[in-house]
C-alpha positions as CSV (number, residue, x, y, z in Angstrom):
1,M,30.9,139.9,-67.4
2,A,34.3,141.7,-67.4
3,Q,34.3,145.4,-68.1
4,F,34.0,146.0,-71.8
5,Q,35.2,149.3,-73.4
6,I,34.5,150.8,-76.8
7,I,37.6,152.9,-77.5
8,F,37.3,155.6,-80.2
9,N,40.7,156.8,-81.6
10,P,40.8,160.5,-82.3
11,T,39.9,160.1,-85.9
12,S,36.8,157.9,-85.3
13,A,35.7,160.2,-82.4
14,G,36.0,163.2,-84.8
15,E,34.0,161.4,-87.5
16,L,31.3,160.5,-84.9
17,S,31.2,164.0,-83.6
18,R,30.6,165.5,-87.0
19,L,27.4,163.5,-87.5
20,P,23.9,164.8,-86.4
21,K,23.2,164.0,-82.8
22,D,20.3,161.6,-83.6
23,L,22.6,159.7,-85.9
24,Q,25.3,159.6,-83.2
25,L,22.8,158.1,-80.8
26,E,21.7,155.5,-83.4
27,I,25.2,154.4,-84.1
28,L,26.1,154.2,-80.4
29,G,22.9,152.3,-79.7
30,N,23.9,149.7,-82.2
31,F,27.0,148.9,-80.0
32,R,24.7,147.6,-77.3
33,G,25.0,143.9,-78.2
34,L,28.6,144.1,-79.3
35,P,30.3,143.1,-76.0
36,S,28.8,139.6,-76.0
37,E,29.5,139.0,-79.6
38,V,33.1,140.3,-79.4
39,L,33.9,138.4,-76.2
40,T,32.8,135.2,-77.8
41,T,34.5,133.8,-80.8
42,D,31.4,134.3,-83.0
43,M,32.4,137.2,-85.2
44,E,30.8,135.8,-88.4
45,R,28.2,138.5,-88.7
46,F,31.0,141.2,-89.2
47,G,32.9,141.8,-92.3
48,K,36.5,140.8,-91.8
49,L,39.6,142.4,-93.4
50,E,43.1,141.0,-92.8
51,R,46.6,142.3,-93.7
52,Q,49.9,141.3,-92.3
53,G,48.3,139.6,-89.2
54,K,46.2,142.6,-88.4
55,I,42.4,141.9,-88.4
56,L,39.8,144.6,-88.8
57,Y,36.1,143.9,-88.5
58,R,33.4,145.9,-90.3
59,F,30.1,146.6,-88.6
60,R,27.3,148.0,-90.8
61,I,25.0,150.5,-89.3
62,G,22.6,151.8,-91.9
63,D,24.6,153.9,-94.4
64,Y,27.7,153.8,-92.2
65,R,30.6,151.3,-91.9
66,V,32.4,151.1,-88.6
67,Y,35.9,149.6,-88.7
68,F,37.3,148.2,-85.5
69,E,39.6,145.7,-84.0
70,K,39.6,143.6,-80.9
71,H,41.5,144.9,-77.9
72,P,42.1,143.3,-74.5
73,L,39.7,145.8,-73.0
74,G,37.0,145.5,-75.7
75,I,37.3,147.1,-79.1
76,V,39.2,150.0,-80.8
77,V,37.1,151.9,-83.4
78,H,39.4,153.1,-86.2
79,R,37.0,154.7,-88.7
80,I,33.3,155.5,-89.1
81,L,32.7,156.0,-92.9
82,N,29.6,156.6,-94.9
83,K,29.0,153.9,-97.5
84,N,29.0,156.6,-100.2
85,T,32.5,157.6,-99.0
86,L,33.6,153.9,-99.5
87,K,32.0,153.8,-102.9
88,D,33.9,156.9,-103.9
89,F,37.1,155.4,-102.4
90,R,36.6,152.1,-104.4
91,F,35.8,154.1,-107.6
92,R,39.0,156.3,-107.2
93,S,41.0,153.2,-106.5
94,G,39.7,151.4,-109.5
95,L,38.2,148.6,-107.4
96,P,35.2,146.5,-108.4
97,T,32.0,147.2,-106.4
98,G,32.6,144.4,-103.8
99,E,33.5,145.5,-100.3
100,D,35.6,143.5,-97.8
101,G,37.8,141.5,-100.2
102,E,38.7,144.4,-102.4
103,L,39.4,146.7,-99.4
104,Q,41.5,144.1,-97.7
105,D,43.8,143.8,-100.7
106,N,44.2,147.5,-101.3
107,P,47.1,149.2,-99.5
108,R,45.5,152.6,-99.9
109,F,42.6,151.4,-97.5
110,W,45.1,150.4,-95.0
111,E,46.8,153.8,-95.3
112,L,43.4,155.3,-94.5
113,I,43.2,153.2,-91.4
114,E,46.8,153.8,-90.3
115,A,46.4,157.6,-90.9
116,A,44.2,157.7,-87.8
117,K,47.2,156.5,-85.7
118,S,49.3,159.5,-86.8
119,V,46.6,161.9,-85.6
120,S,46.8,160.6,-82.0
């Protein structure tokens, strides 16, 4: 298998570092099977959000949602958000309680994702 990298942008690395160490290890442990899934075309088990040709995938780990995109070297993790944070975001944005479809269509969610780029 080719080398597979999980790249955390500065925002997602910061979000991960603020979590308790045992939760960090649990989240990182859940990435173990990710290379084989991402390197194949079978991405059905992940949530999918698409906007203007950009595709983000959502990986659920307990109470957390990891938003990432494919990259030639592996994946780039953009955000690690607690599900309660997302519920609050949906509430403040006036969205129904669904997840992927509503987030995909909301420009404020994409601003949240893009904000991580301005930090780096």
